[in-house]
C-alpha positions as CSV (number, residue, x, y, z in Angstrom):
1,M,5.6,12.0,-15.8
2,F,2.7,10.4,-13.9
3,L,1.6,6.9,-13.1
4,D,-2.0,5.9,-12.1
5,V,-1.8,3.6,-9.0
6,N,-4.6,1.3,-8.1
7,D,-5.3,-1.4,-5.5
8,E,-6.9,-4.7,-5.9
9,F,-7.8,-6.8,-2.9
10,G,-10.1,-9.9,-2.9
11,G,-11.1,-9.2,-6.5
12,I,-12.2,-5.7,-5.8
13,A,-10.3,-2.9,-7.6
14,A,-10.0,0.7,-6.2
15,D,-8.2,3.8,-7.5
16,F,-5.5,5.0,-5.1
17,A,-3.7,8.0,-6.6
18,R,-2.1,9.6,-9.6
19,I,1.6,10.0,-8.7
20,D,3.8,12.5,-10.4
21,F,7.5,11.6,-10.7
22,D,10.4,14.0,-11.7
23,G,12.3,11.8,-14.2
24,P,11.4,9.5,-17.2
25,T,12.2,6.4,-15.2
26,I,11.8,4.9,-11.7
27,T,12.3,1.5,-10.2
28,V,9.7,-0.7,-8.6
29,R,11.4,0.0,-5.3
30,D,10.9,3.8,-5.9
31,L,7.2,3.2,-6.7
32,I,6.7,1.1,-3.6
33,H,8.4,3.8,-1.4
34,E,6.3,6.5,-2.9
35,R,3.2,4.3,-2.3
36,V,4.1,3.8,1.3
37,R,4.8,7.5,1.8
38,L,1.3,8.4,0.4
39,E,-0.4,5.8,2.4
40,L,1.1,7.0,5.6
41,A,0.1,10.5,4.8
42,R,-3.5,9.4,4.1
43,I,-3.6,7.4,7.4
44,E,-2.3,10.4,9.3
45,A,-4.8,12.8,7.8
46,Q,-7.7,10.3,8.6
47,R,-6.4,10.0,12.1
48,K,-6.6,13.8,12.6
49,V,-10.1,14.2,11.3
50,R,-11.7,11.0,12.6
51,S,-14.5,11.7,15.0
52,Y,-17.2,9.4,16.2
53,T,-20.8,10.1,17.4
54,V,-20.5,6.9,19.4
55,T,-17.3,5.4,20.6
56,P,-16.9,1.7,19.7
57,T,-16.4,-0.6,22.7
58,A,-13.1,-2.6,23.0
59,E,-15.0,-5.8,21.7
60,E,-16.4,-3.9,18.7
61,Q,-12.9,-2.5,17.9
62,Q,-11.5,-6.0,18.1
63,R,-14.2,-7.4,15.8
64,N,-13.8,-4.6,13.3
65,A,-10.0,-5.1,13.2
66,A,-10.6,-8.7,12.1
67,C,-12.5,-7.5,9.1
68,R,-11.0,-6.7,5.6
69,P,-8.1,-4.2,5.8
70,S,-9.0,-0.7,4.7
71,S,-5.7,-0.2,2.8
72,L,-2.7,-2.1,1.4
73,A,-0.4,-0.7,4.2
74,E,-2.8,-1.8,6.9
75,A,-3.0,-5.3,5.4
76,M,0.7,-5.6,5.3
77,L,1.8,-3.6,8.3
78,G,-1.0,-3.3,10.9
79,D,-1.3,-0.4,13.3
80,E,1.9,1.3,14.4
81,S,0.5,4.4,15.7
82,A,2.9,4.4,18.7
83,V,6.0,4.4,16.5
84,P,7.6,7.8,15.6
85,D,6.8,8.9,12.0
86,A,10.3,8.7,10.6
87,A,11.1,5.4,12.0
88,R,7.6,4.1,11.1
89,G,8.1,5.2,7.4
90,Q,11.5,3.6,7.2
91,R,10.2,0.4,8.7
92,Q,7.2,0.3,6.6
93,R,9.2,0.7,3.4
94,R,11.4,-2.1,4.5
95,V,8.4,-4.3,5.3
96,A,6.8,-3.4,2.0
97,E,9.9,-4.4,0.1
98,Q,10.1,-7.7,1.9
99,A,6.4,-8.4,1.3
100,F,7.0,-7.8,-2.4
101,E,10.0,-10.1,-2.5
102,Q,8.1,-12.8,-0.6
103,G,5.1,-12.7,-3.0
104,R,2.6,-11.3,-0.5
105,F,1.6,-8.7,-3.0
106,Y,2.3,-8.2,-6.7
107,V,2.8,-5.0,-8.7
108,L,1.3,-5.1,-12.2
109,L,2.6,-2.5,-14.6
110,D,-0.2,-2.1,-17.2
111,D,-0.6,-5.8,-18.0
112,R,2.8,-7.2,-16.9
113,Q,4.0,-8.3,-13.5
114,A,7.0,-6.6,-12.0
115,E,9.7,-9.1,-11.2
116,D,12.1,-7.4,-8.9
117,L,12.6,-4.2,-6.8
118,D,15.3,-2.9,-9.1
119,Q,13.3,-3.3,-12.3
120,V,13.2,0.0,-14.2
121,I,9.8,1.4,-15.1
122,D,9.8,3.7,-18.2
123,L,7.0,6.2,-17.4
124,A,6.6,7.1,-21.0
125,S,5.3,3.6,-21.8
126,V,3.7,2.5,-18.5
127,R,0.6,4.3,-17.4
128,Q,-0.9,2.2,-14.6
129,A,0.4,0.3,-11.6
130,T,-1.8,-2.1,-9.7
131,F,-0.9,-3.3,-6.2
132,L,-2.5,-6.7,-6.1
133,L,-2.7,-7.9,-2.5
134,L,-3.0,-11.7,-2.1
135,T,-5.6,-13.2,0.3
136,P,-4.1,-15.8,2.4
137,L,-6.1,-19.1,2.6
138,R,-6.9,-20.5,6.1
139,G,-5.5,-24.0,6.9
140,G,-3.1,-24.2,4.1
């Protein structure tokens, strides 16, 4: 069974992946863990092929870092490139779970909001999951 996973950040929607699962049901926690695993794999793949014609200065890198995050994981977790892969994955799954519980992002299953990490998702009836990252407001 599969589930199409999308992102929405600042009102802009983007396809993320089609994820295949073995069984007929998963939990929201399973979905978030798989999402984090795929995100880490994408980040690692980009890191391996990234090459620049011009190397940005430290000031440019700092300004670029202040811009919109390029991914849900980056928005929630930041850069942890110095942390070993296994520990980083475990920590990021934990951080993602906490962010979900704190309402820093929502998971929409088709047109309904997931309520808790242990909520069961019936893959025969749910076709799309949207990770909706909230934009914090300044000063309030």
